[in-house]
Structures are given as C-alpha cells and as structure tokens.
C-alpha positions in Angstrom: -37.1 -36.3 30.3 -40.4 -38.1 30.3 -40.7 -41.9 30.3 -41.8 -42.3 26.7 -38.8 -40.4 25.5 -36.4 -42.2 27.8 -37.5 -45.6 26.6 -38.8 -44.9 23.1 -35.7 -46.6 21.5 -37.1 -49.9 22.9 -39.9 -49.6 20.3 -37.4 -50.4 17.6 -36.7 -53.9 19.1 -38.4 -57.0 17.7 -38.4 -58.7 21.1 -41.0 -58.0 23.8 -39.6 -55.6 26.4 -40.9 -54.0 29.6 -39.2 -51.7 32.1 -40.5 -52.5 35.6 -40.0 -51.5 39.2 -38.7 -54.0 41.8 -42.3 -54.7 42.9 -43.2 -55.7 39.3 -45.3 -52.7 38.3 -44.7 -51.8 34.6 -43.2 -48.4 33.9 -43.0 -48.9 30.1 -44.0 -51.5 27.6 -42.6 -51.5 24.0 -44.7 -51.8 20.8 -43.8 -55.5 20.3 -45.1 -56.3 23.8 -48.4 -54.4 23.1 -48.9 -56.5 20.0 -48.1 -59.8 21.7 -50.4 -59.2 24.6 -53.2 -57.6 22.6 -53.4 -54.6 25.0 -52.5 -50.9 24.7 -49.4 -49.5 26.3 -51.6 -47.4 28.6 -53.4 -50.5 29.8 -50.2 -52.4 30.4 -48.3 -49.6 32.3 -49.1 -49.8 36.0 -50.0 -53.5 35.9 -48.0 -56.0 37.9 -46.0 -57.8 35.2 -45.8 -61.1 37.1 -49.6 -61.3 37.0 -49.3 -61.5 33.2 -47.6 -65.0 33.5 -49.2 -68.4 34.2 -46.7 -68.7 37.1 -46.2 -65.2 38.6 -43.9 -66.4 41.4 -40.9 -67.1 39.1 -40.8 -63.5 37.8 -41.5 -61.9 41.2 -38.6 -63.8 42.7 -36.4 -62.8 39.8 -37.3 -59.1 40.2 -36.7 -59.2 43.9 -33.2 -60.8 43.3 -32.3 -58.1 40.6 -33.6 -55.3 42.8 -31.5 -56.5 45.7 -28.4 -57.0 43.6 -28.3 -60.7 44.0 -27.6 -61.1 40.3 -27.1 -58.8 37.2 -29.2 -61.0 34.9 -31.3 -64.1 35.0 -32.9 -66.3 32.3 -35.7 -68.8 32.4 -38.6 -70.1 30.3 -42.2 -69.2 31.0 -45.8 -68.7 29.5 -47.1 -65.2 28.9 -50.9 -64.6 29.2 -52.5 -62.8 26.3 -55.8 -61.1 25.9 -58.2 -63.3 23.9 -55.3 -65.6 22.8 -53.6 -68.7 24.1 -50.6 -68.2 26.4 -47.3 -67.6 24.5 -44.1 -69.6 25.4 -41.3 -67.2 26.0 -37.7 -67.1 27.1 -37.5 -64.5 29.9 -34.4 -62.3 30.5 -34.4 -60.2 33.7 -31.6 -57.6 33.8 -30.6 -54.7 36.0 -30.3 -51.2 34.6 -28.1 -48.2 35.5 -31.1 -46.6 37.3 -31.8 -48.0 40.7 -35.3 -49.5 41.0 -35.7 -50.0 37.3 -35.4 -53.5 35.8 -35.6 -54.6 32.2 -37.6 -57.7 31.4 -37.0 -59.0 27.8 -39.3 -61.7 26.5 -38.2 -63.8 23.4 -41.1 -65.8 21.9 -39.7 -69.4 21.5 -41.0 -69.6 17.9 -39.3 -66.2 17.1 -36.1 -67.4 18.8 -36.1 -70.6 16.7 -36.7 -68.5 13.5 -33.8 -66.1 14.3 -31.5 -69.1 14.9 -32.5 -70.6 11.6 -31.9 -67.3 9.8 -28.5 -67.0 11.4 -27.7 -70.5 10.2 -28.9 -69.7 6.7 -26.7 -66.6 6.5 -23.6 -68.4 7.9 -24.3 -71.3 5.6 -24.6 -69.0 2.5 -21.3 -67.2 3.4 -19.5 -70.6 3.8 -21.0 -71.8 0.5 -19.8 -68.6 -1.3 -16.2 -69.2 -0.1 -16.4 -72.9 -0.9 -17.7 -72.3 -4.4 -15.3 -69.6 -5.3 -12.2 -71.6 -4.1 -13.5 -74.9 -5.6 -14.3 -73.2 -9.0 -10.8 -71.7 -9.3 -9.2 -75.0 -8.3 -11.1 -76.8 -11.1 -10.8 -74.1 -13.7 -7.0 -74.1 -13.9 -6.4 -77.8 -14.7 -9.5 -77.9 -16.8 -7.9 -75.7 -19.4 -4.8 -77.8 -19.5 -6.9 -81.0 -19.9 -8.8 -79.5 -22.9 -5.6 -78.1 -24.5 -3.8 -81.5 -24.2 -6.8 -83.3 -25.7 -6.8 -80.9 -28.7 -3.1 -81.4 -29.2 -3.5 -85.2 -28.9 -6.3 -85.2 -31.4 -4.0 -83.7 -34.1 -1.4 -86.5 -33.6 -3.4 -89.7 -33.3 -5.2 -92.0 -35.7 -8.4 -90.3 -37.0 -10.4 -93.4 -35.9 -9.5 -92.5 -32.3 -10.6 -88.8 -32.3 -14.0 -90.0 -31.0 -12.3 -90.4 -27.5 -10.5 -87.0 -27.6 -13.8 -85.4 -28.6 -15.4 -86.9 -25.4 -12.6 -85.4 -23.3 -13.1 -82.0 -25.0 -16.9 -82.1 -24.7 -16.8 -83.0 -21.0 -14.1 -80.3 -20.3 -16.4 -77.8 -21.9 -19.4 -79.0 -19.8 -17.4 -78.6 -16.7 -16.1 -75.2 -17.8 -19.8 -74.1 -18.2 -20.5 -75.4 -14.7 -17.5 -73.5 -13.2 -18.6 -70.3 -15.1 -22.1 -70.6 -13.5 -20.5 -71.0 -10.0 -18.3 -67.9 -10.5 -21.0 -65.8 -12.2 -22.3 -64.0 -9.1 -18.8 -63.0 -8.0 -17.6 -61.8 -11.4 -20.5 -59.7 -12.5 -20.6 -56.2 -11.0 -23.6 -55.3 -8.9 -25.6 -52.9 -11.2 -27.8 -50.8 -9.0 -30.9 -49.0 -10.2 -34.6 -48.5 -9.4 -36.4 -51.8 -9.2 -40.2 -52.4 -9.5 -40.6 -55.8 -8.0 -43.8 -56.4 -10.1 -42.0 -55.8 -13.3 -39.5 -58.5 -12.1 -42.4 -60.9 -11.4 -44.0 -60.2 -14.8 -40.8 -60.9 -16.6 -40.3 -64.2 -14.9 -44.0 -65.1 -15.3 -43.7 -64.6 -19.1 -40.5 -66.7 -19.2 -42.0 -69.6 -17.2 -45.2 -69.6 -19.3 -43.3 -69.6 -22.5 -41.3 -72.7 -21.4 -44.3 -74.5 -19.8 -47.3 -73.4 -21.9 -49.7 -76.2 -21.0 -51.3 -77.3 -17.8 -49.7 -74.5 -15.7 -51.3 -71.3 -14.2 -49.1 -68.6 -12.8 -51.3 -66.6 -10.5 -50.6 -62.9 -9.5 -51.4 -61.7 -6.0 -49.7 -58.3 -5.8 -49.7 -55.5 -3.3 -49.6 -52.6 -5.7 -48.6 -50.1 -2.9 -45.1 -51.6 -2.7 -42.6 -48.9 -3.4 -39.6 -49.2 -5.9 -36.3 -49.8 -4.3 -32.6 -49.7 -5.2 -31.3 -53.0 -6.5 -29.9 -55.0 -9.3 -32.9 -55.9 -11.5 -31.2 -58.6 -13.5 -29.9 -60.4 -10.4 -33.4 -60.4 -8.9 -34.9 -61.7 -12.2 -32.4 -64.5 -12.2 -33.1 -65.3 -8.5 -36.8 -65.4 -8.9 -36.5 -67.3 -12.2 -34.4 -70.0 -10.6 -37.0 -70.5 -7.8 -40.0 -70.5 -10.2 -38.2 -72.7 -12.7 -37.6 -75.3 -10.0 -41.2 -75.1 -9.0 -42.4 -75.6 -12.6 -40.2 -78.7 -13.0 -41.5 -80.1 -9.8 -45.1 -79.7 -11.1 -44.7 -82.1 -14.1 -47.4 -84.6 -12.8 -49.7 -81.7 -12.0 -49.2 -80.2 -15.5 -50.2 -83.5 -17.0 -53.4 -83.4 -15.0 -53.9 -79.7 -15.9 -54.0 -78.3 -12.4 -50.5 -77.1 -11.8 -50.2 -73.7 -10.2 -47.5 -71.2 -9.1 -48.5 -68.1 -7.2 -46.4 -64.9 -7.1 -47.5 -63.0 -3.9 -46.1 -59.7 -2.8 -46.7 -57.9 0.5 -45.1 -55.3 2.8 -43.7 -56.6 6.0 -43.4 -54.0 8.9 -41.0 -54.0 11.8 -39.3 -57.2 10.8 -36.0 -58.7 12.0 -33.8 -60.9 9.9 -30.1 -61.3 9.6 -29.7 -60.0 13.2 -31.1 -56.6 12.1 -34.5 -54.9 12.5 -36.1 -53.2 9.5 -39.0 -50.8 9.5 -40.2 -52.1 6.1 -39.3 -55.1 4.0 -40.5 -56.6 0.7 -42.0 -60.1 1.2 -42.2 -62.0 -2.1 -43.7 -65.5 -2.0 -43.3 -68.1 -4.7 -45.9 -70.8 -3.9 -46.6 -74.0 -5.8 -48.9 -76.9 -5.4 -46.4 -79.6 -6.1 -45.1 -82.6 -4.2 -42.9 -80.6 -1.8 -39.2 -80.7 -1.1 -38.0 -84.2 -0.2 -37.4 -84.6 3.5 -33.9 -85.9 2.8 -32.7 -82.5 1.4 -35.0 -80.0 3.3 -32.2 -78.7 5.5 -29.7 -78.6 2.6 -31.6 -77.1 -0.4 -29.5 -74.0 -0.5 -26.2 -76.0 -0.4 -24.4 -76.1 -3.8 -24.8 -79.2 -5.9 -27.8 -80.4 -3.9 -30.8 -81.2 -6.1 -34.0 -83.1 -5.6 -34.4 -83.6 -9.3 -32.7 -86.2 -11.5 -30.1 -84.4 -13.7 -30.4 -81.1 -11.8 -27.2 -79.1 -11.3 -28.1 -78.1 -7.7 -27.0 -74.5 -8.3 -30.3 -72.6 -8.9 -31.2 -72.1 -5.2 -27.6 -71.5 -4.2 -27.3 -68.7 -6.7 -30.8 -67.3 -5.9 -29.8 -67.0 -2.2 -26.5 -65.3 -3.2 -28.2 -62.8 -5.3 -30.9 -62.0 -2.7 -28.2 -61.7 0.1 -26.4 -59.2 -2.1 -29.5 -57.1 -1.5 -29.1 -57.6 2.3 -32.0 -60.0 2.1 -32.8 -63.7 2.7 -34.7 -66.6 1.2 -36.6 -69.0 3.4 -38.5 -72.2 2.5 -41.5 -73.8 4.1 -42.6 -77.0 2.3 -45.2 -79.7 2.8 -46.7 -82.1 0.2 -49.1 -80.0 -1.9 -47.7 -76.6 -0.9 -44.1 -75.3 -1.2 -43.5 -71.6 -0.2 -40.3 -69.8 -1.0 -40.2 -66.5 0.8 -37.8 -63.7 -0.3 -37.3 -60.9 2.2 -35.6 -57.7 1.1 -35.3 -54.5 3.1 -37.0 -51.4 1.8 -35.9 -47.8 2.4 
C-alpha cells in the first residue's frame, strides 16, 4: 500500500503530525502540519524535520533514542519554524510505531492545547452544573409546595388584617417556583428535532431584541448564506441565542442612551475543527458580538455557572441554559471579552 494511503487517516487529526525515519527525514506530513508550516506536503516530505525547529538537536536526539529503543515516547516543548511566519511554540511528542524505522512526531500548538483544555473544562463544568441544578431544583420544589399550601391554610384562619404577611409568603413561594421551573425546563422539555436554518433563528431573535429595545440599538447581520440547514431543535436554539443577545442588550444601556449601541450576528462555516475532544469536518460558527463594557473580570471564568450574574437583579440562568441547549446539539459556547467588545461564539457540528 502506498504511503498516502497508509497514513491518510492522520489528515483527520487537528494536531500537526509527521511520520519520519530515524535520521529525521519526513515520510509523511498531515494536512494540519502543511497549514501550520505554510508549505505543501510535497515540499515537506523528504526534508529533515529537525531542521524545521529553532533548536534541531533536541528533536534529532529524541529520534535517535526512539529509533534505538531507548524509550517508547518522549515529550518536550520547542519552537517550529514556519514559512513567512513567526516560529510557533509547540509541545512535541515523539513516539515509536509498529514499523521499524518509522517514528511519529506529533506537535501540539501551545495555544491550541490551552484552548482544548479550556473546552474540556467548559464541558465538564456544564455537566456538573446540569446535575447540580437538577438535584437542587428537586430539593427546593418539594418543600416549596408545602410552604405555599400551609400559608394558604393559615390565611383562612387568621385575622384578615394579618393576611398581608401570608400573601408575602405565597408571593415569594410562587417566585421561587418560577425560578425552579426555569432551572428544570431544559431537562423536562423533549428535544424536538427538525430542519433548522440558522439565519431564520437569527432573524427571529433580532426581531425580538429590536422590539424590546427599539431606540439607540443596531442589530447588524453578517451572514454566510452558503451555510446548510442542519437537524436540531429550533426553539431551543432560538432561546439560547435570545438569552445571549438579551444579556448583550442589557449590558448596552449606556451605549443606547448615546445612540451607538450595536450587536452583530455573524455566521461562518468552520472547517476541520476540534472541540469537545472530537474533530468535525464542518461546523457552524455563530458569533454574537456587542460593543458594550465587557464581562466583569470577577466573573469571567464563571459566567456559565448557574446563578452567576454581572447585572443587578439578574437571575444568572440565561447563559447556563444557553450552554445547556447548545450542548444538547453536541456544540459549545465560548466567550472572549474585553472592554468595548464581547464575543460569544456558538459552535455546532454540521453534517
């Protein structure tokens, strides 16, 4: 079997991979390594891979050790030279293969590694949040009904002048019941799958936001109309996008007063992306960008936690529910925020 066929599965990986001989000459370079180095596979194959690093000796020693069976795998940090670009910091993994004289060199860009770690934390955090919310909501719900019922019975027995106090109990019990219902909503409602056009979702949310905030706010469209439809729950995605856009609009109150508040809905196709420990050929990338004050530093790392809000009187549930709805589509929400620009990015795999 020819080399391209033997190694073609390596093209599916997001990490940079080369298969080399013990002397460092490249037998195969995957597509990710081509992109990173700015060179074609044909140009890379046959090169001495150690010469592509700012310190060639480290890799050459590692390859010699792997070739002579001194170790099965070795890791270290290095800088990869690139054509017409600055050197790229990478984590290098050198590993033996089953075939004598062939060694796999995997390069993990430090920035990519940090992003993957962050995504894994987000996914683990969302799963923990879901279990916490579900258990907490059920624990609150049961005694809440008893409190409300007891208050109603008490109201019928006491002096009419004291019903004001029982009304407070009933009112607050109802308010907490509404909160619990919102917490349980994503887990109660069945996932209704159909064909989804993401731009119809964006337009629906845009009209809702402009109806609530008619003055001083522009909602800009920047759509990639080539995006295909996909299978999903349209109502869940509307709610997720609405929660994010509504938070953005509320953060823009000062800008609205000045007349220059702006929210942008931007859609793009992302190709060969990895998130949630899985690689996808295509994914929807939907950005909600606002020119507000940014997410407070004190809650930046916790904005998807339940009951965490940067706004006075906020419930702290909007982003938690949005993340839950998007994850039910095997996707993820990320946030990048500095004063003057906050960008929430929704990633959802496409068929």
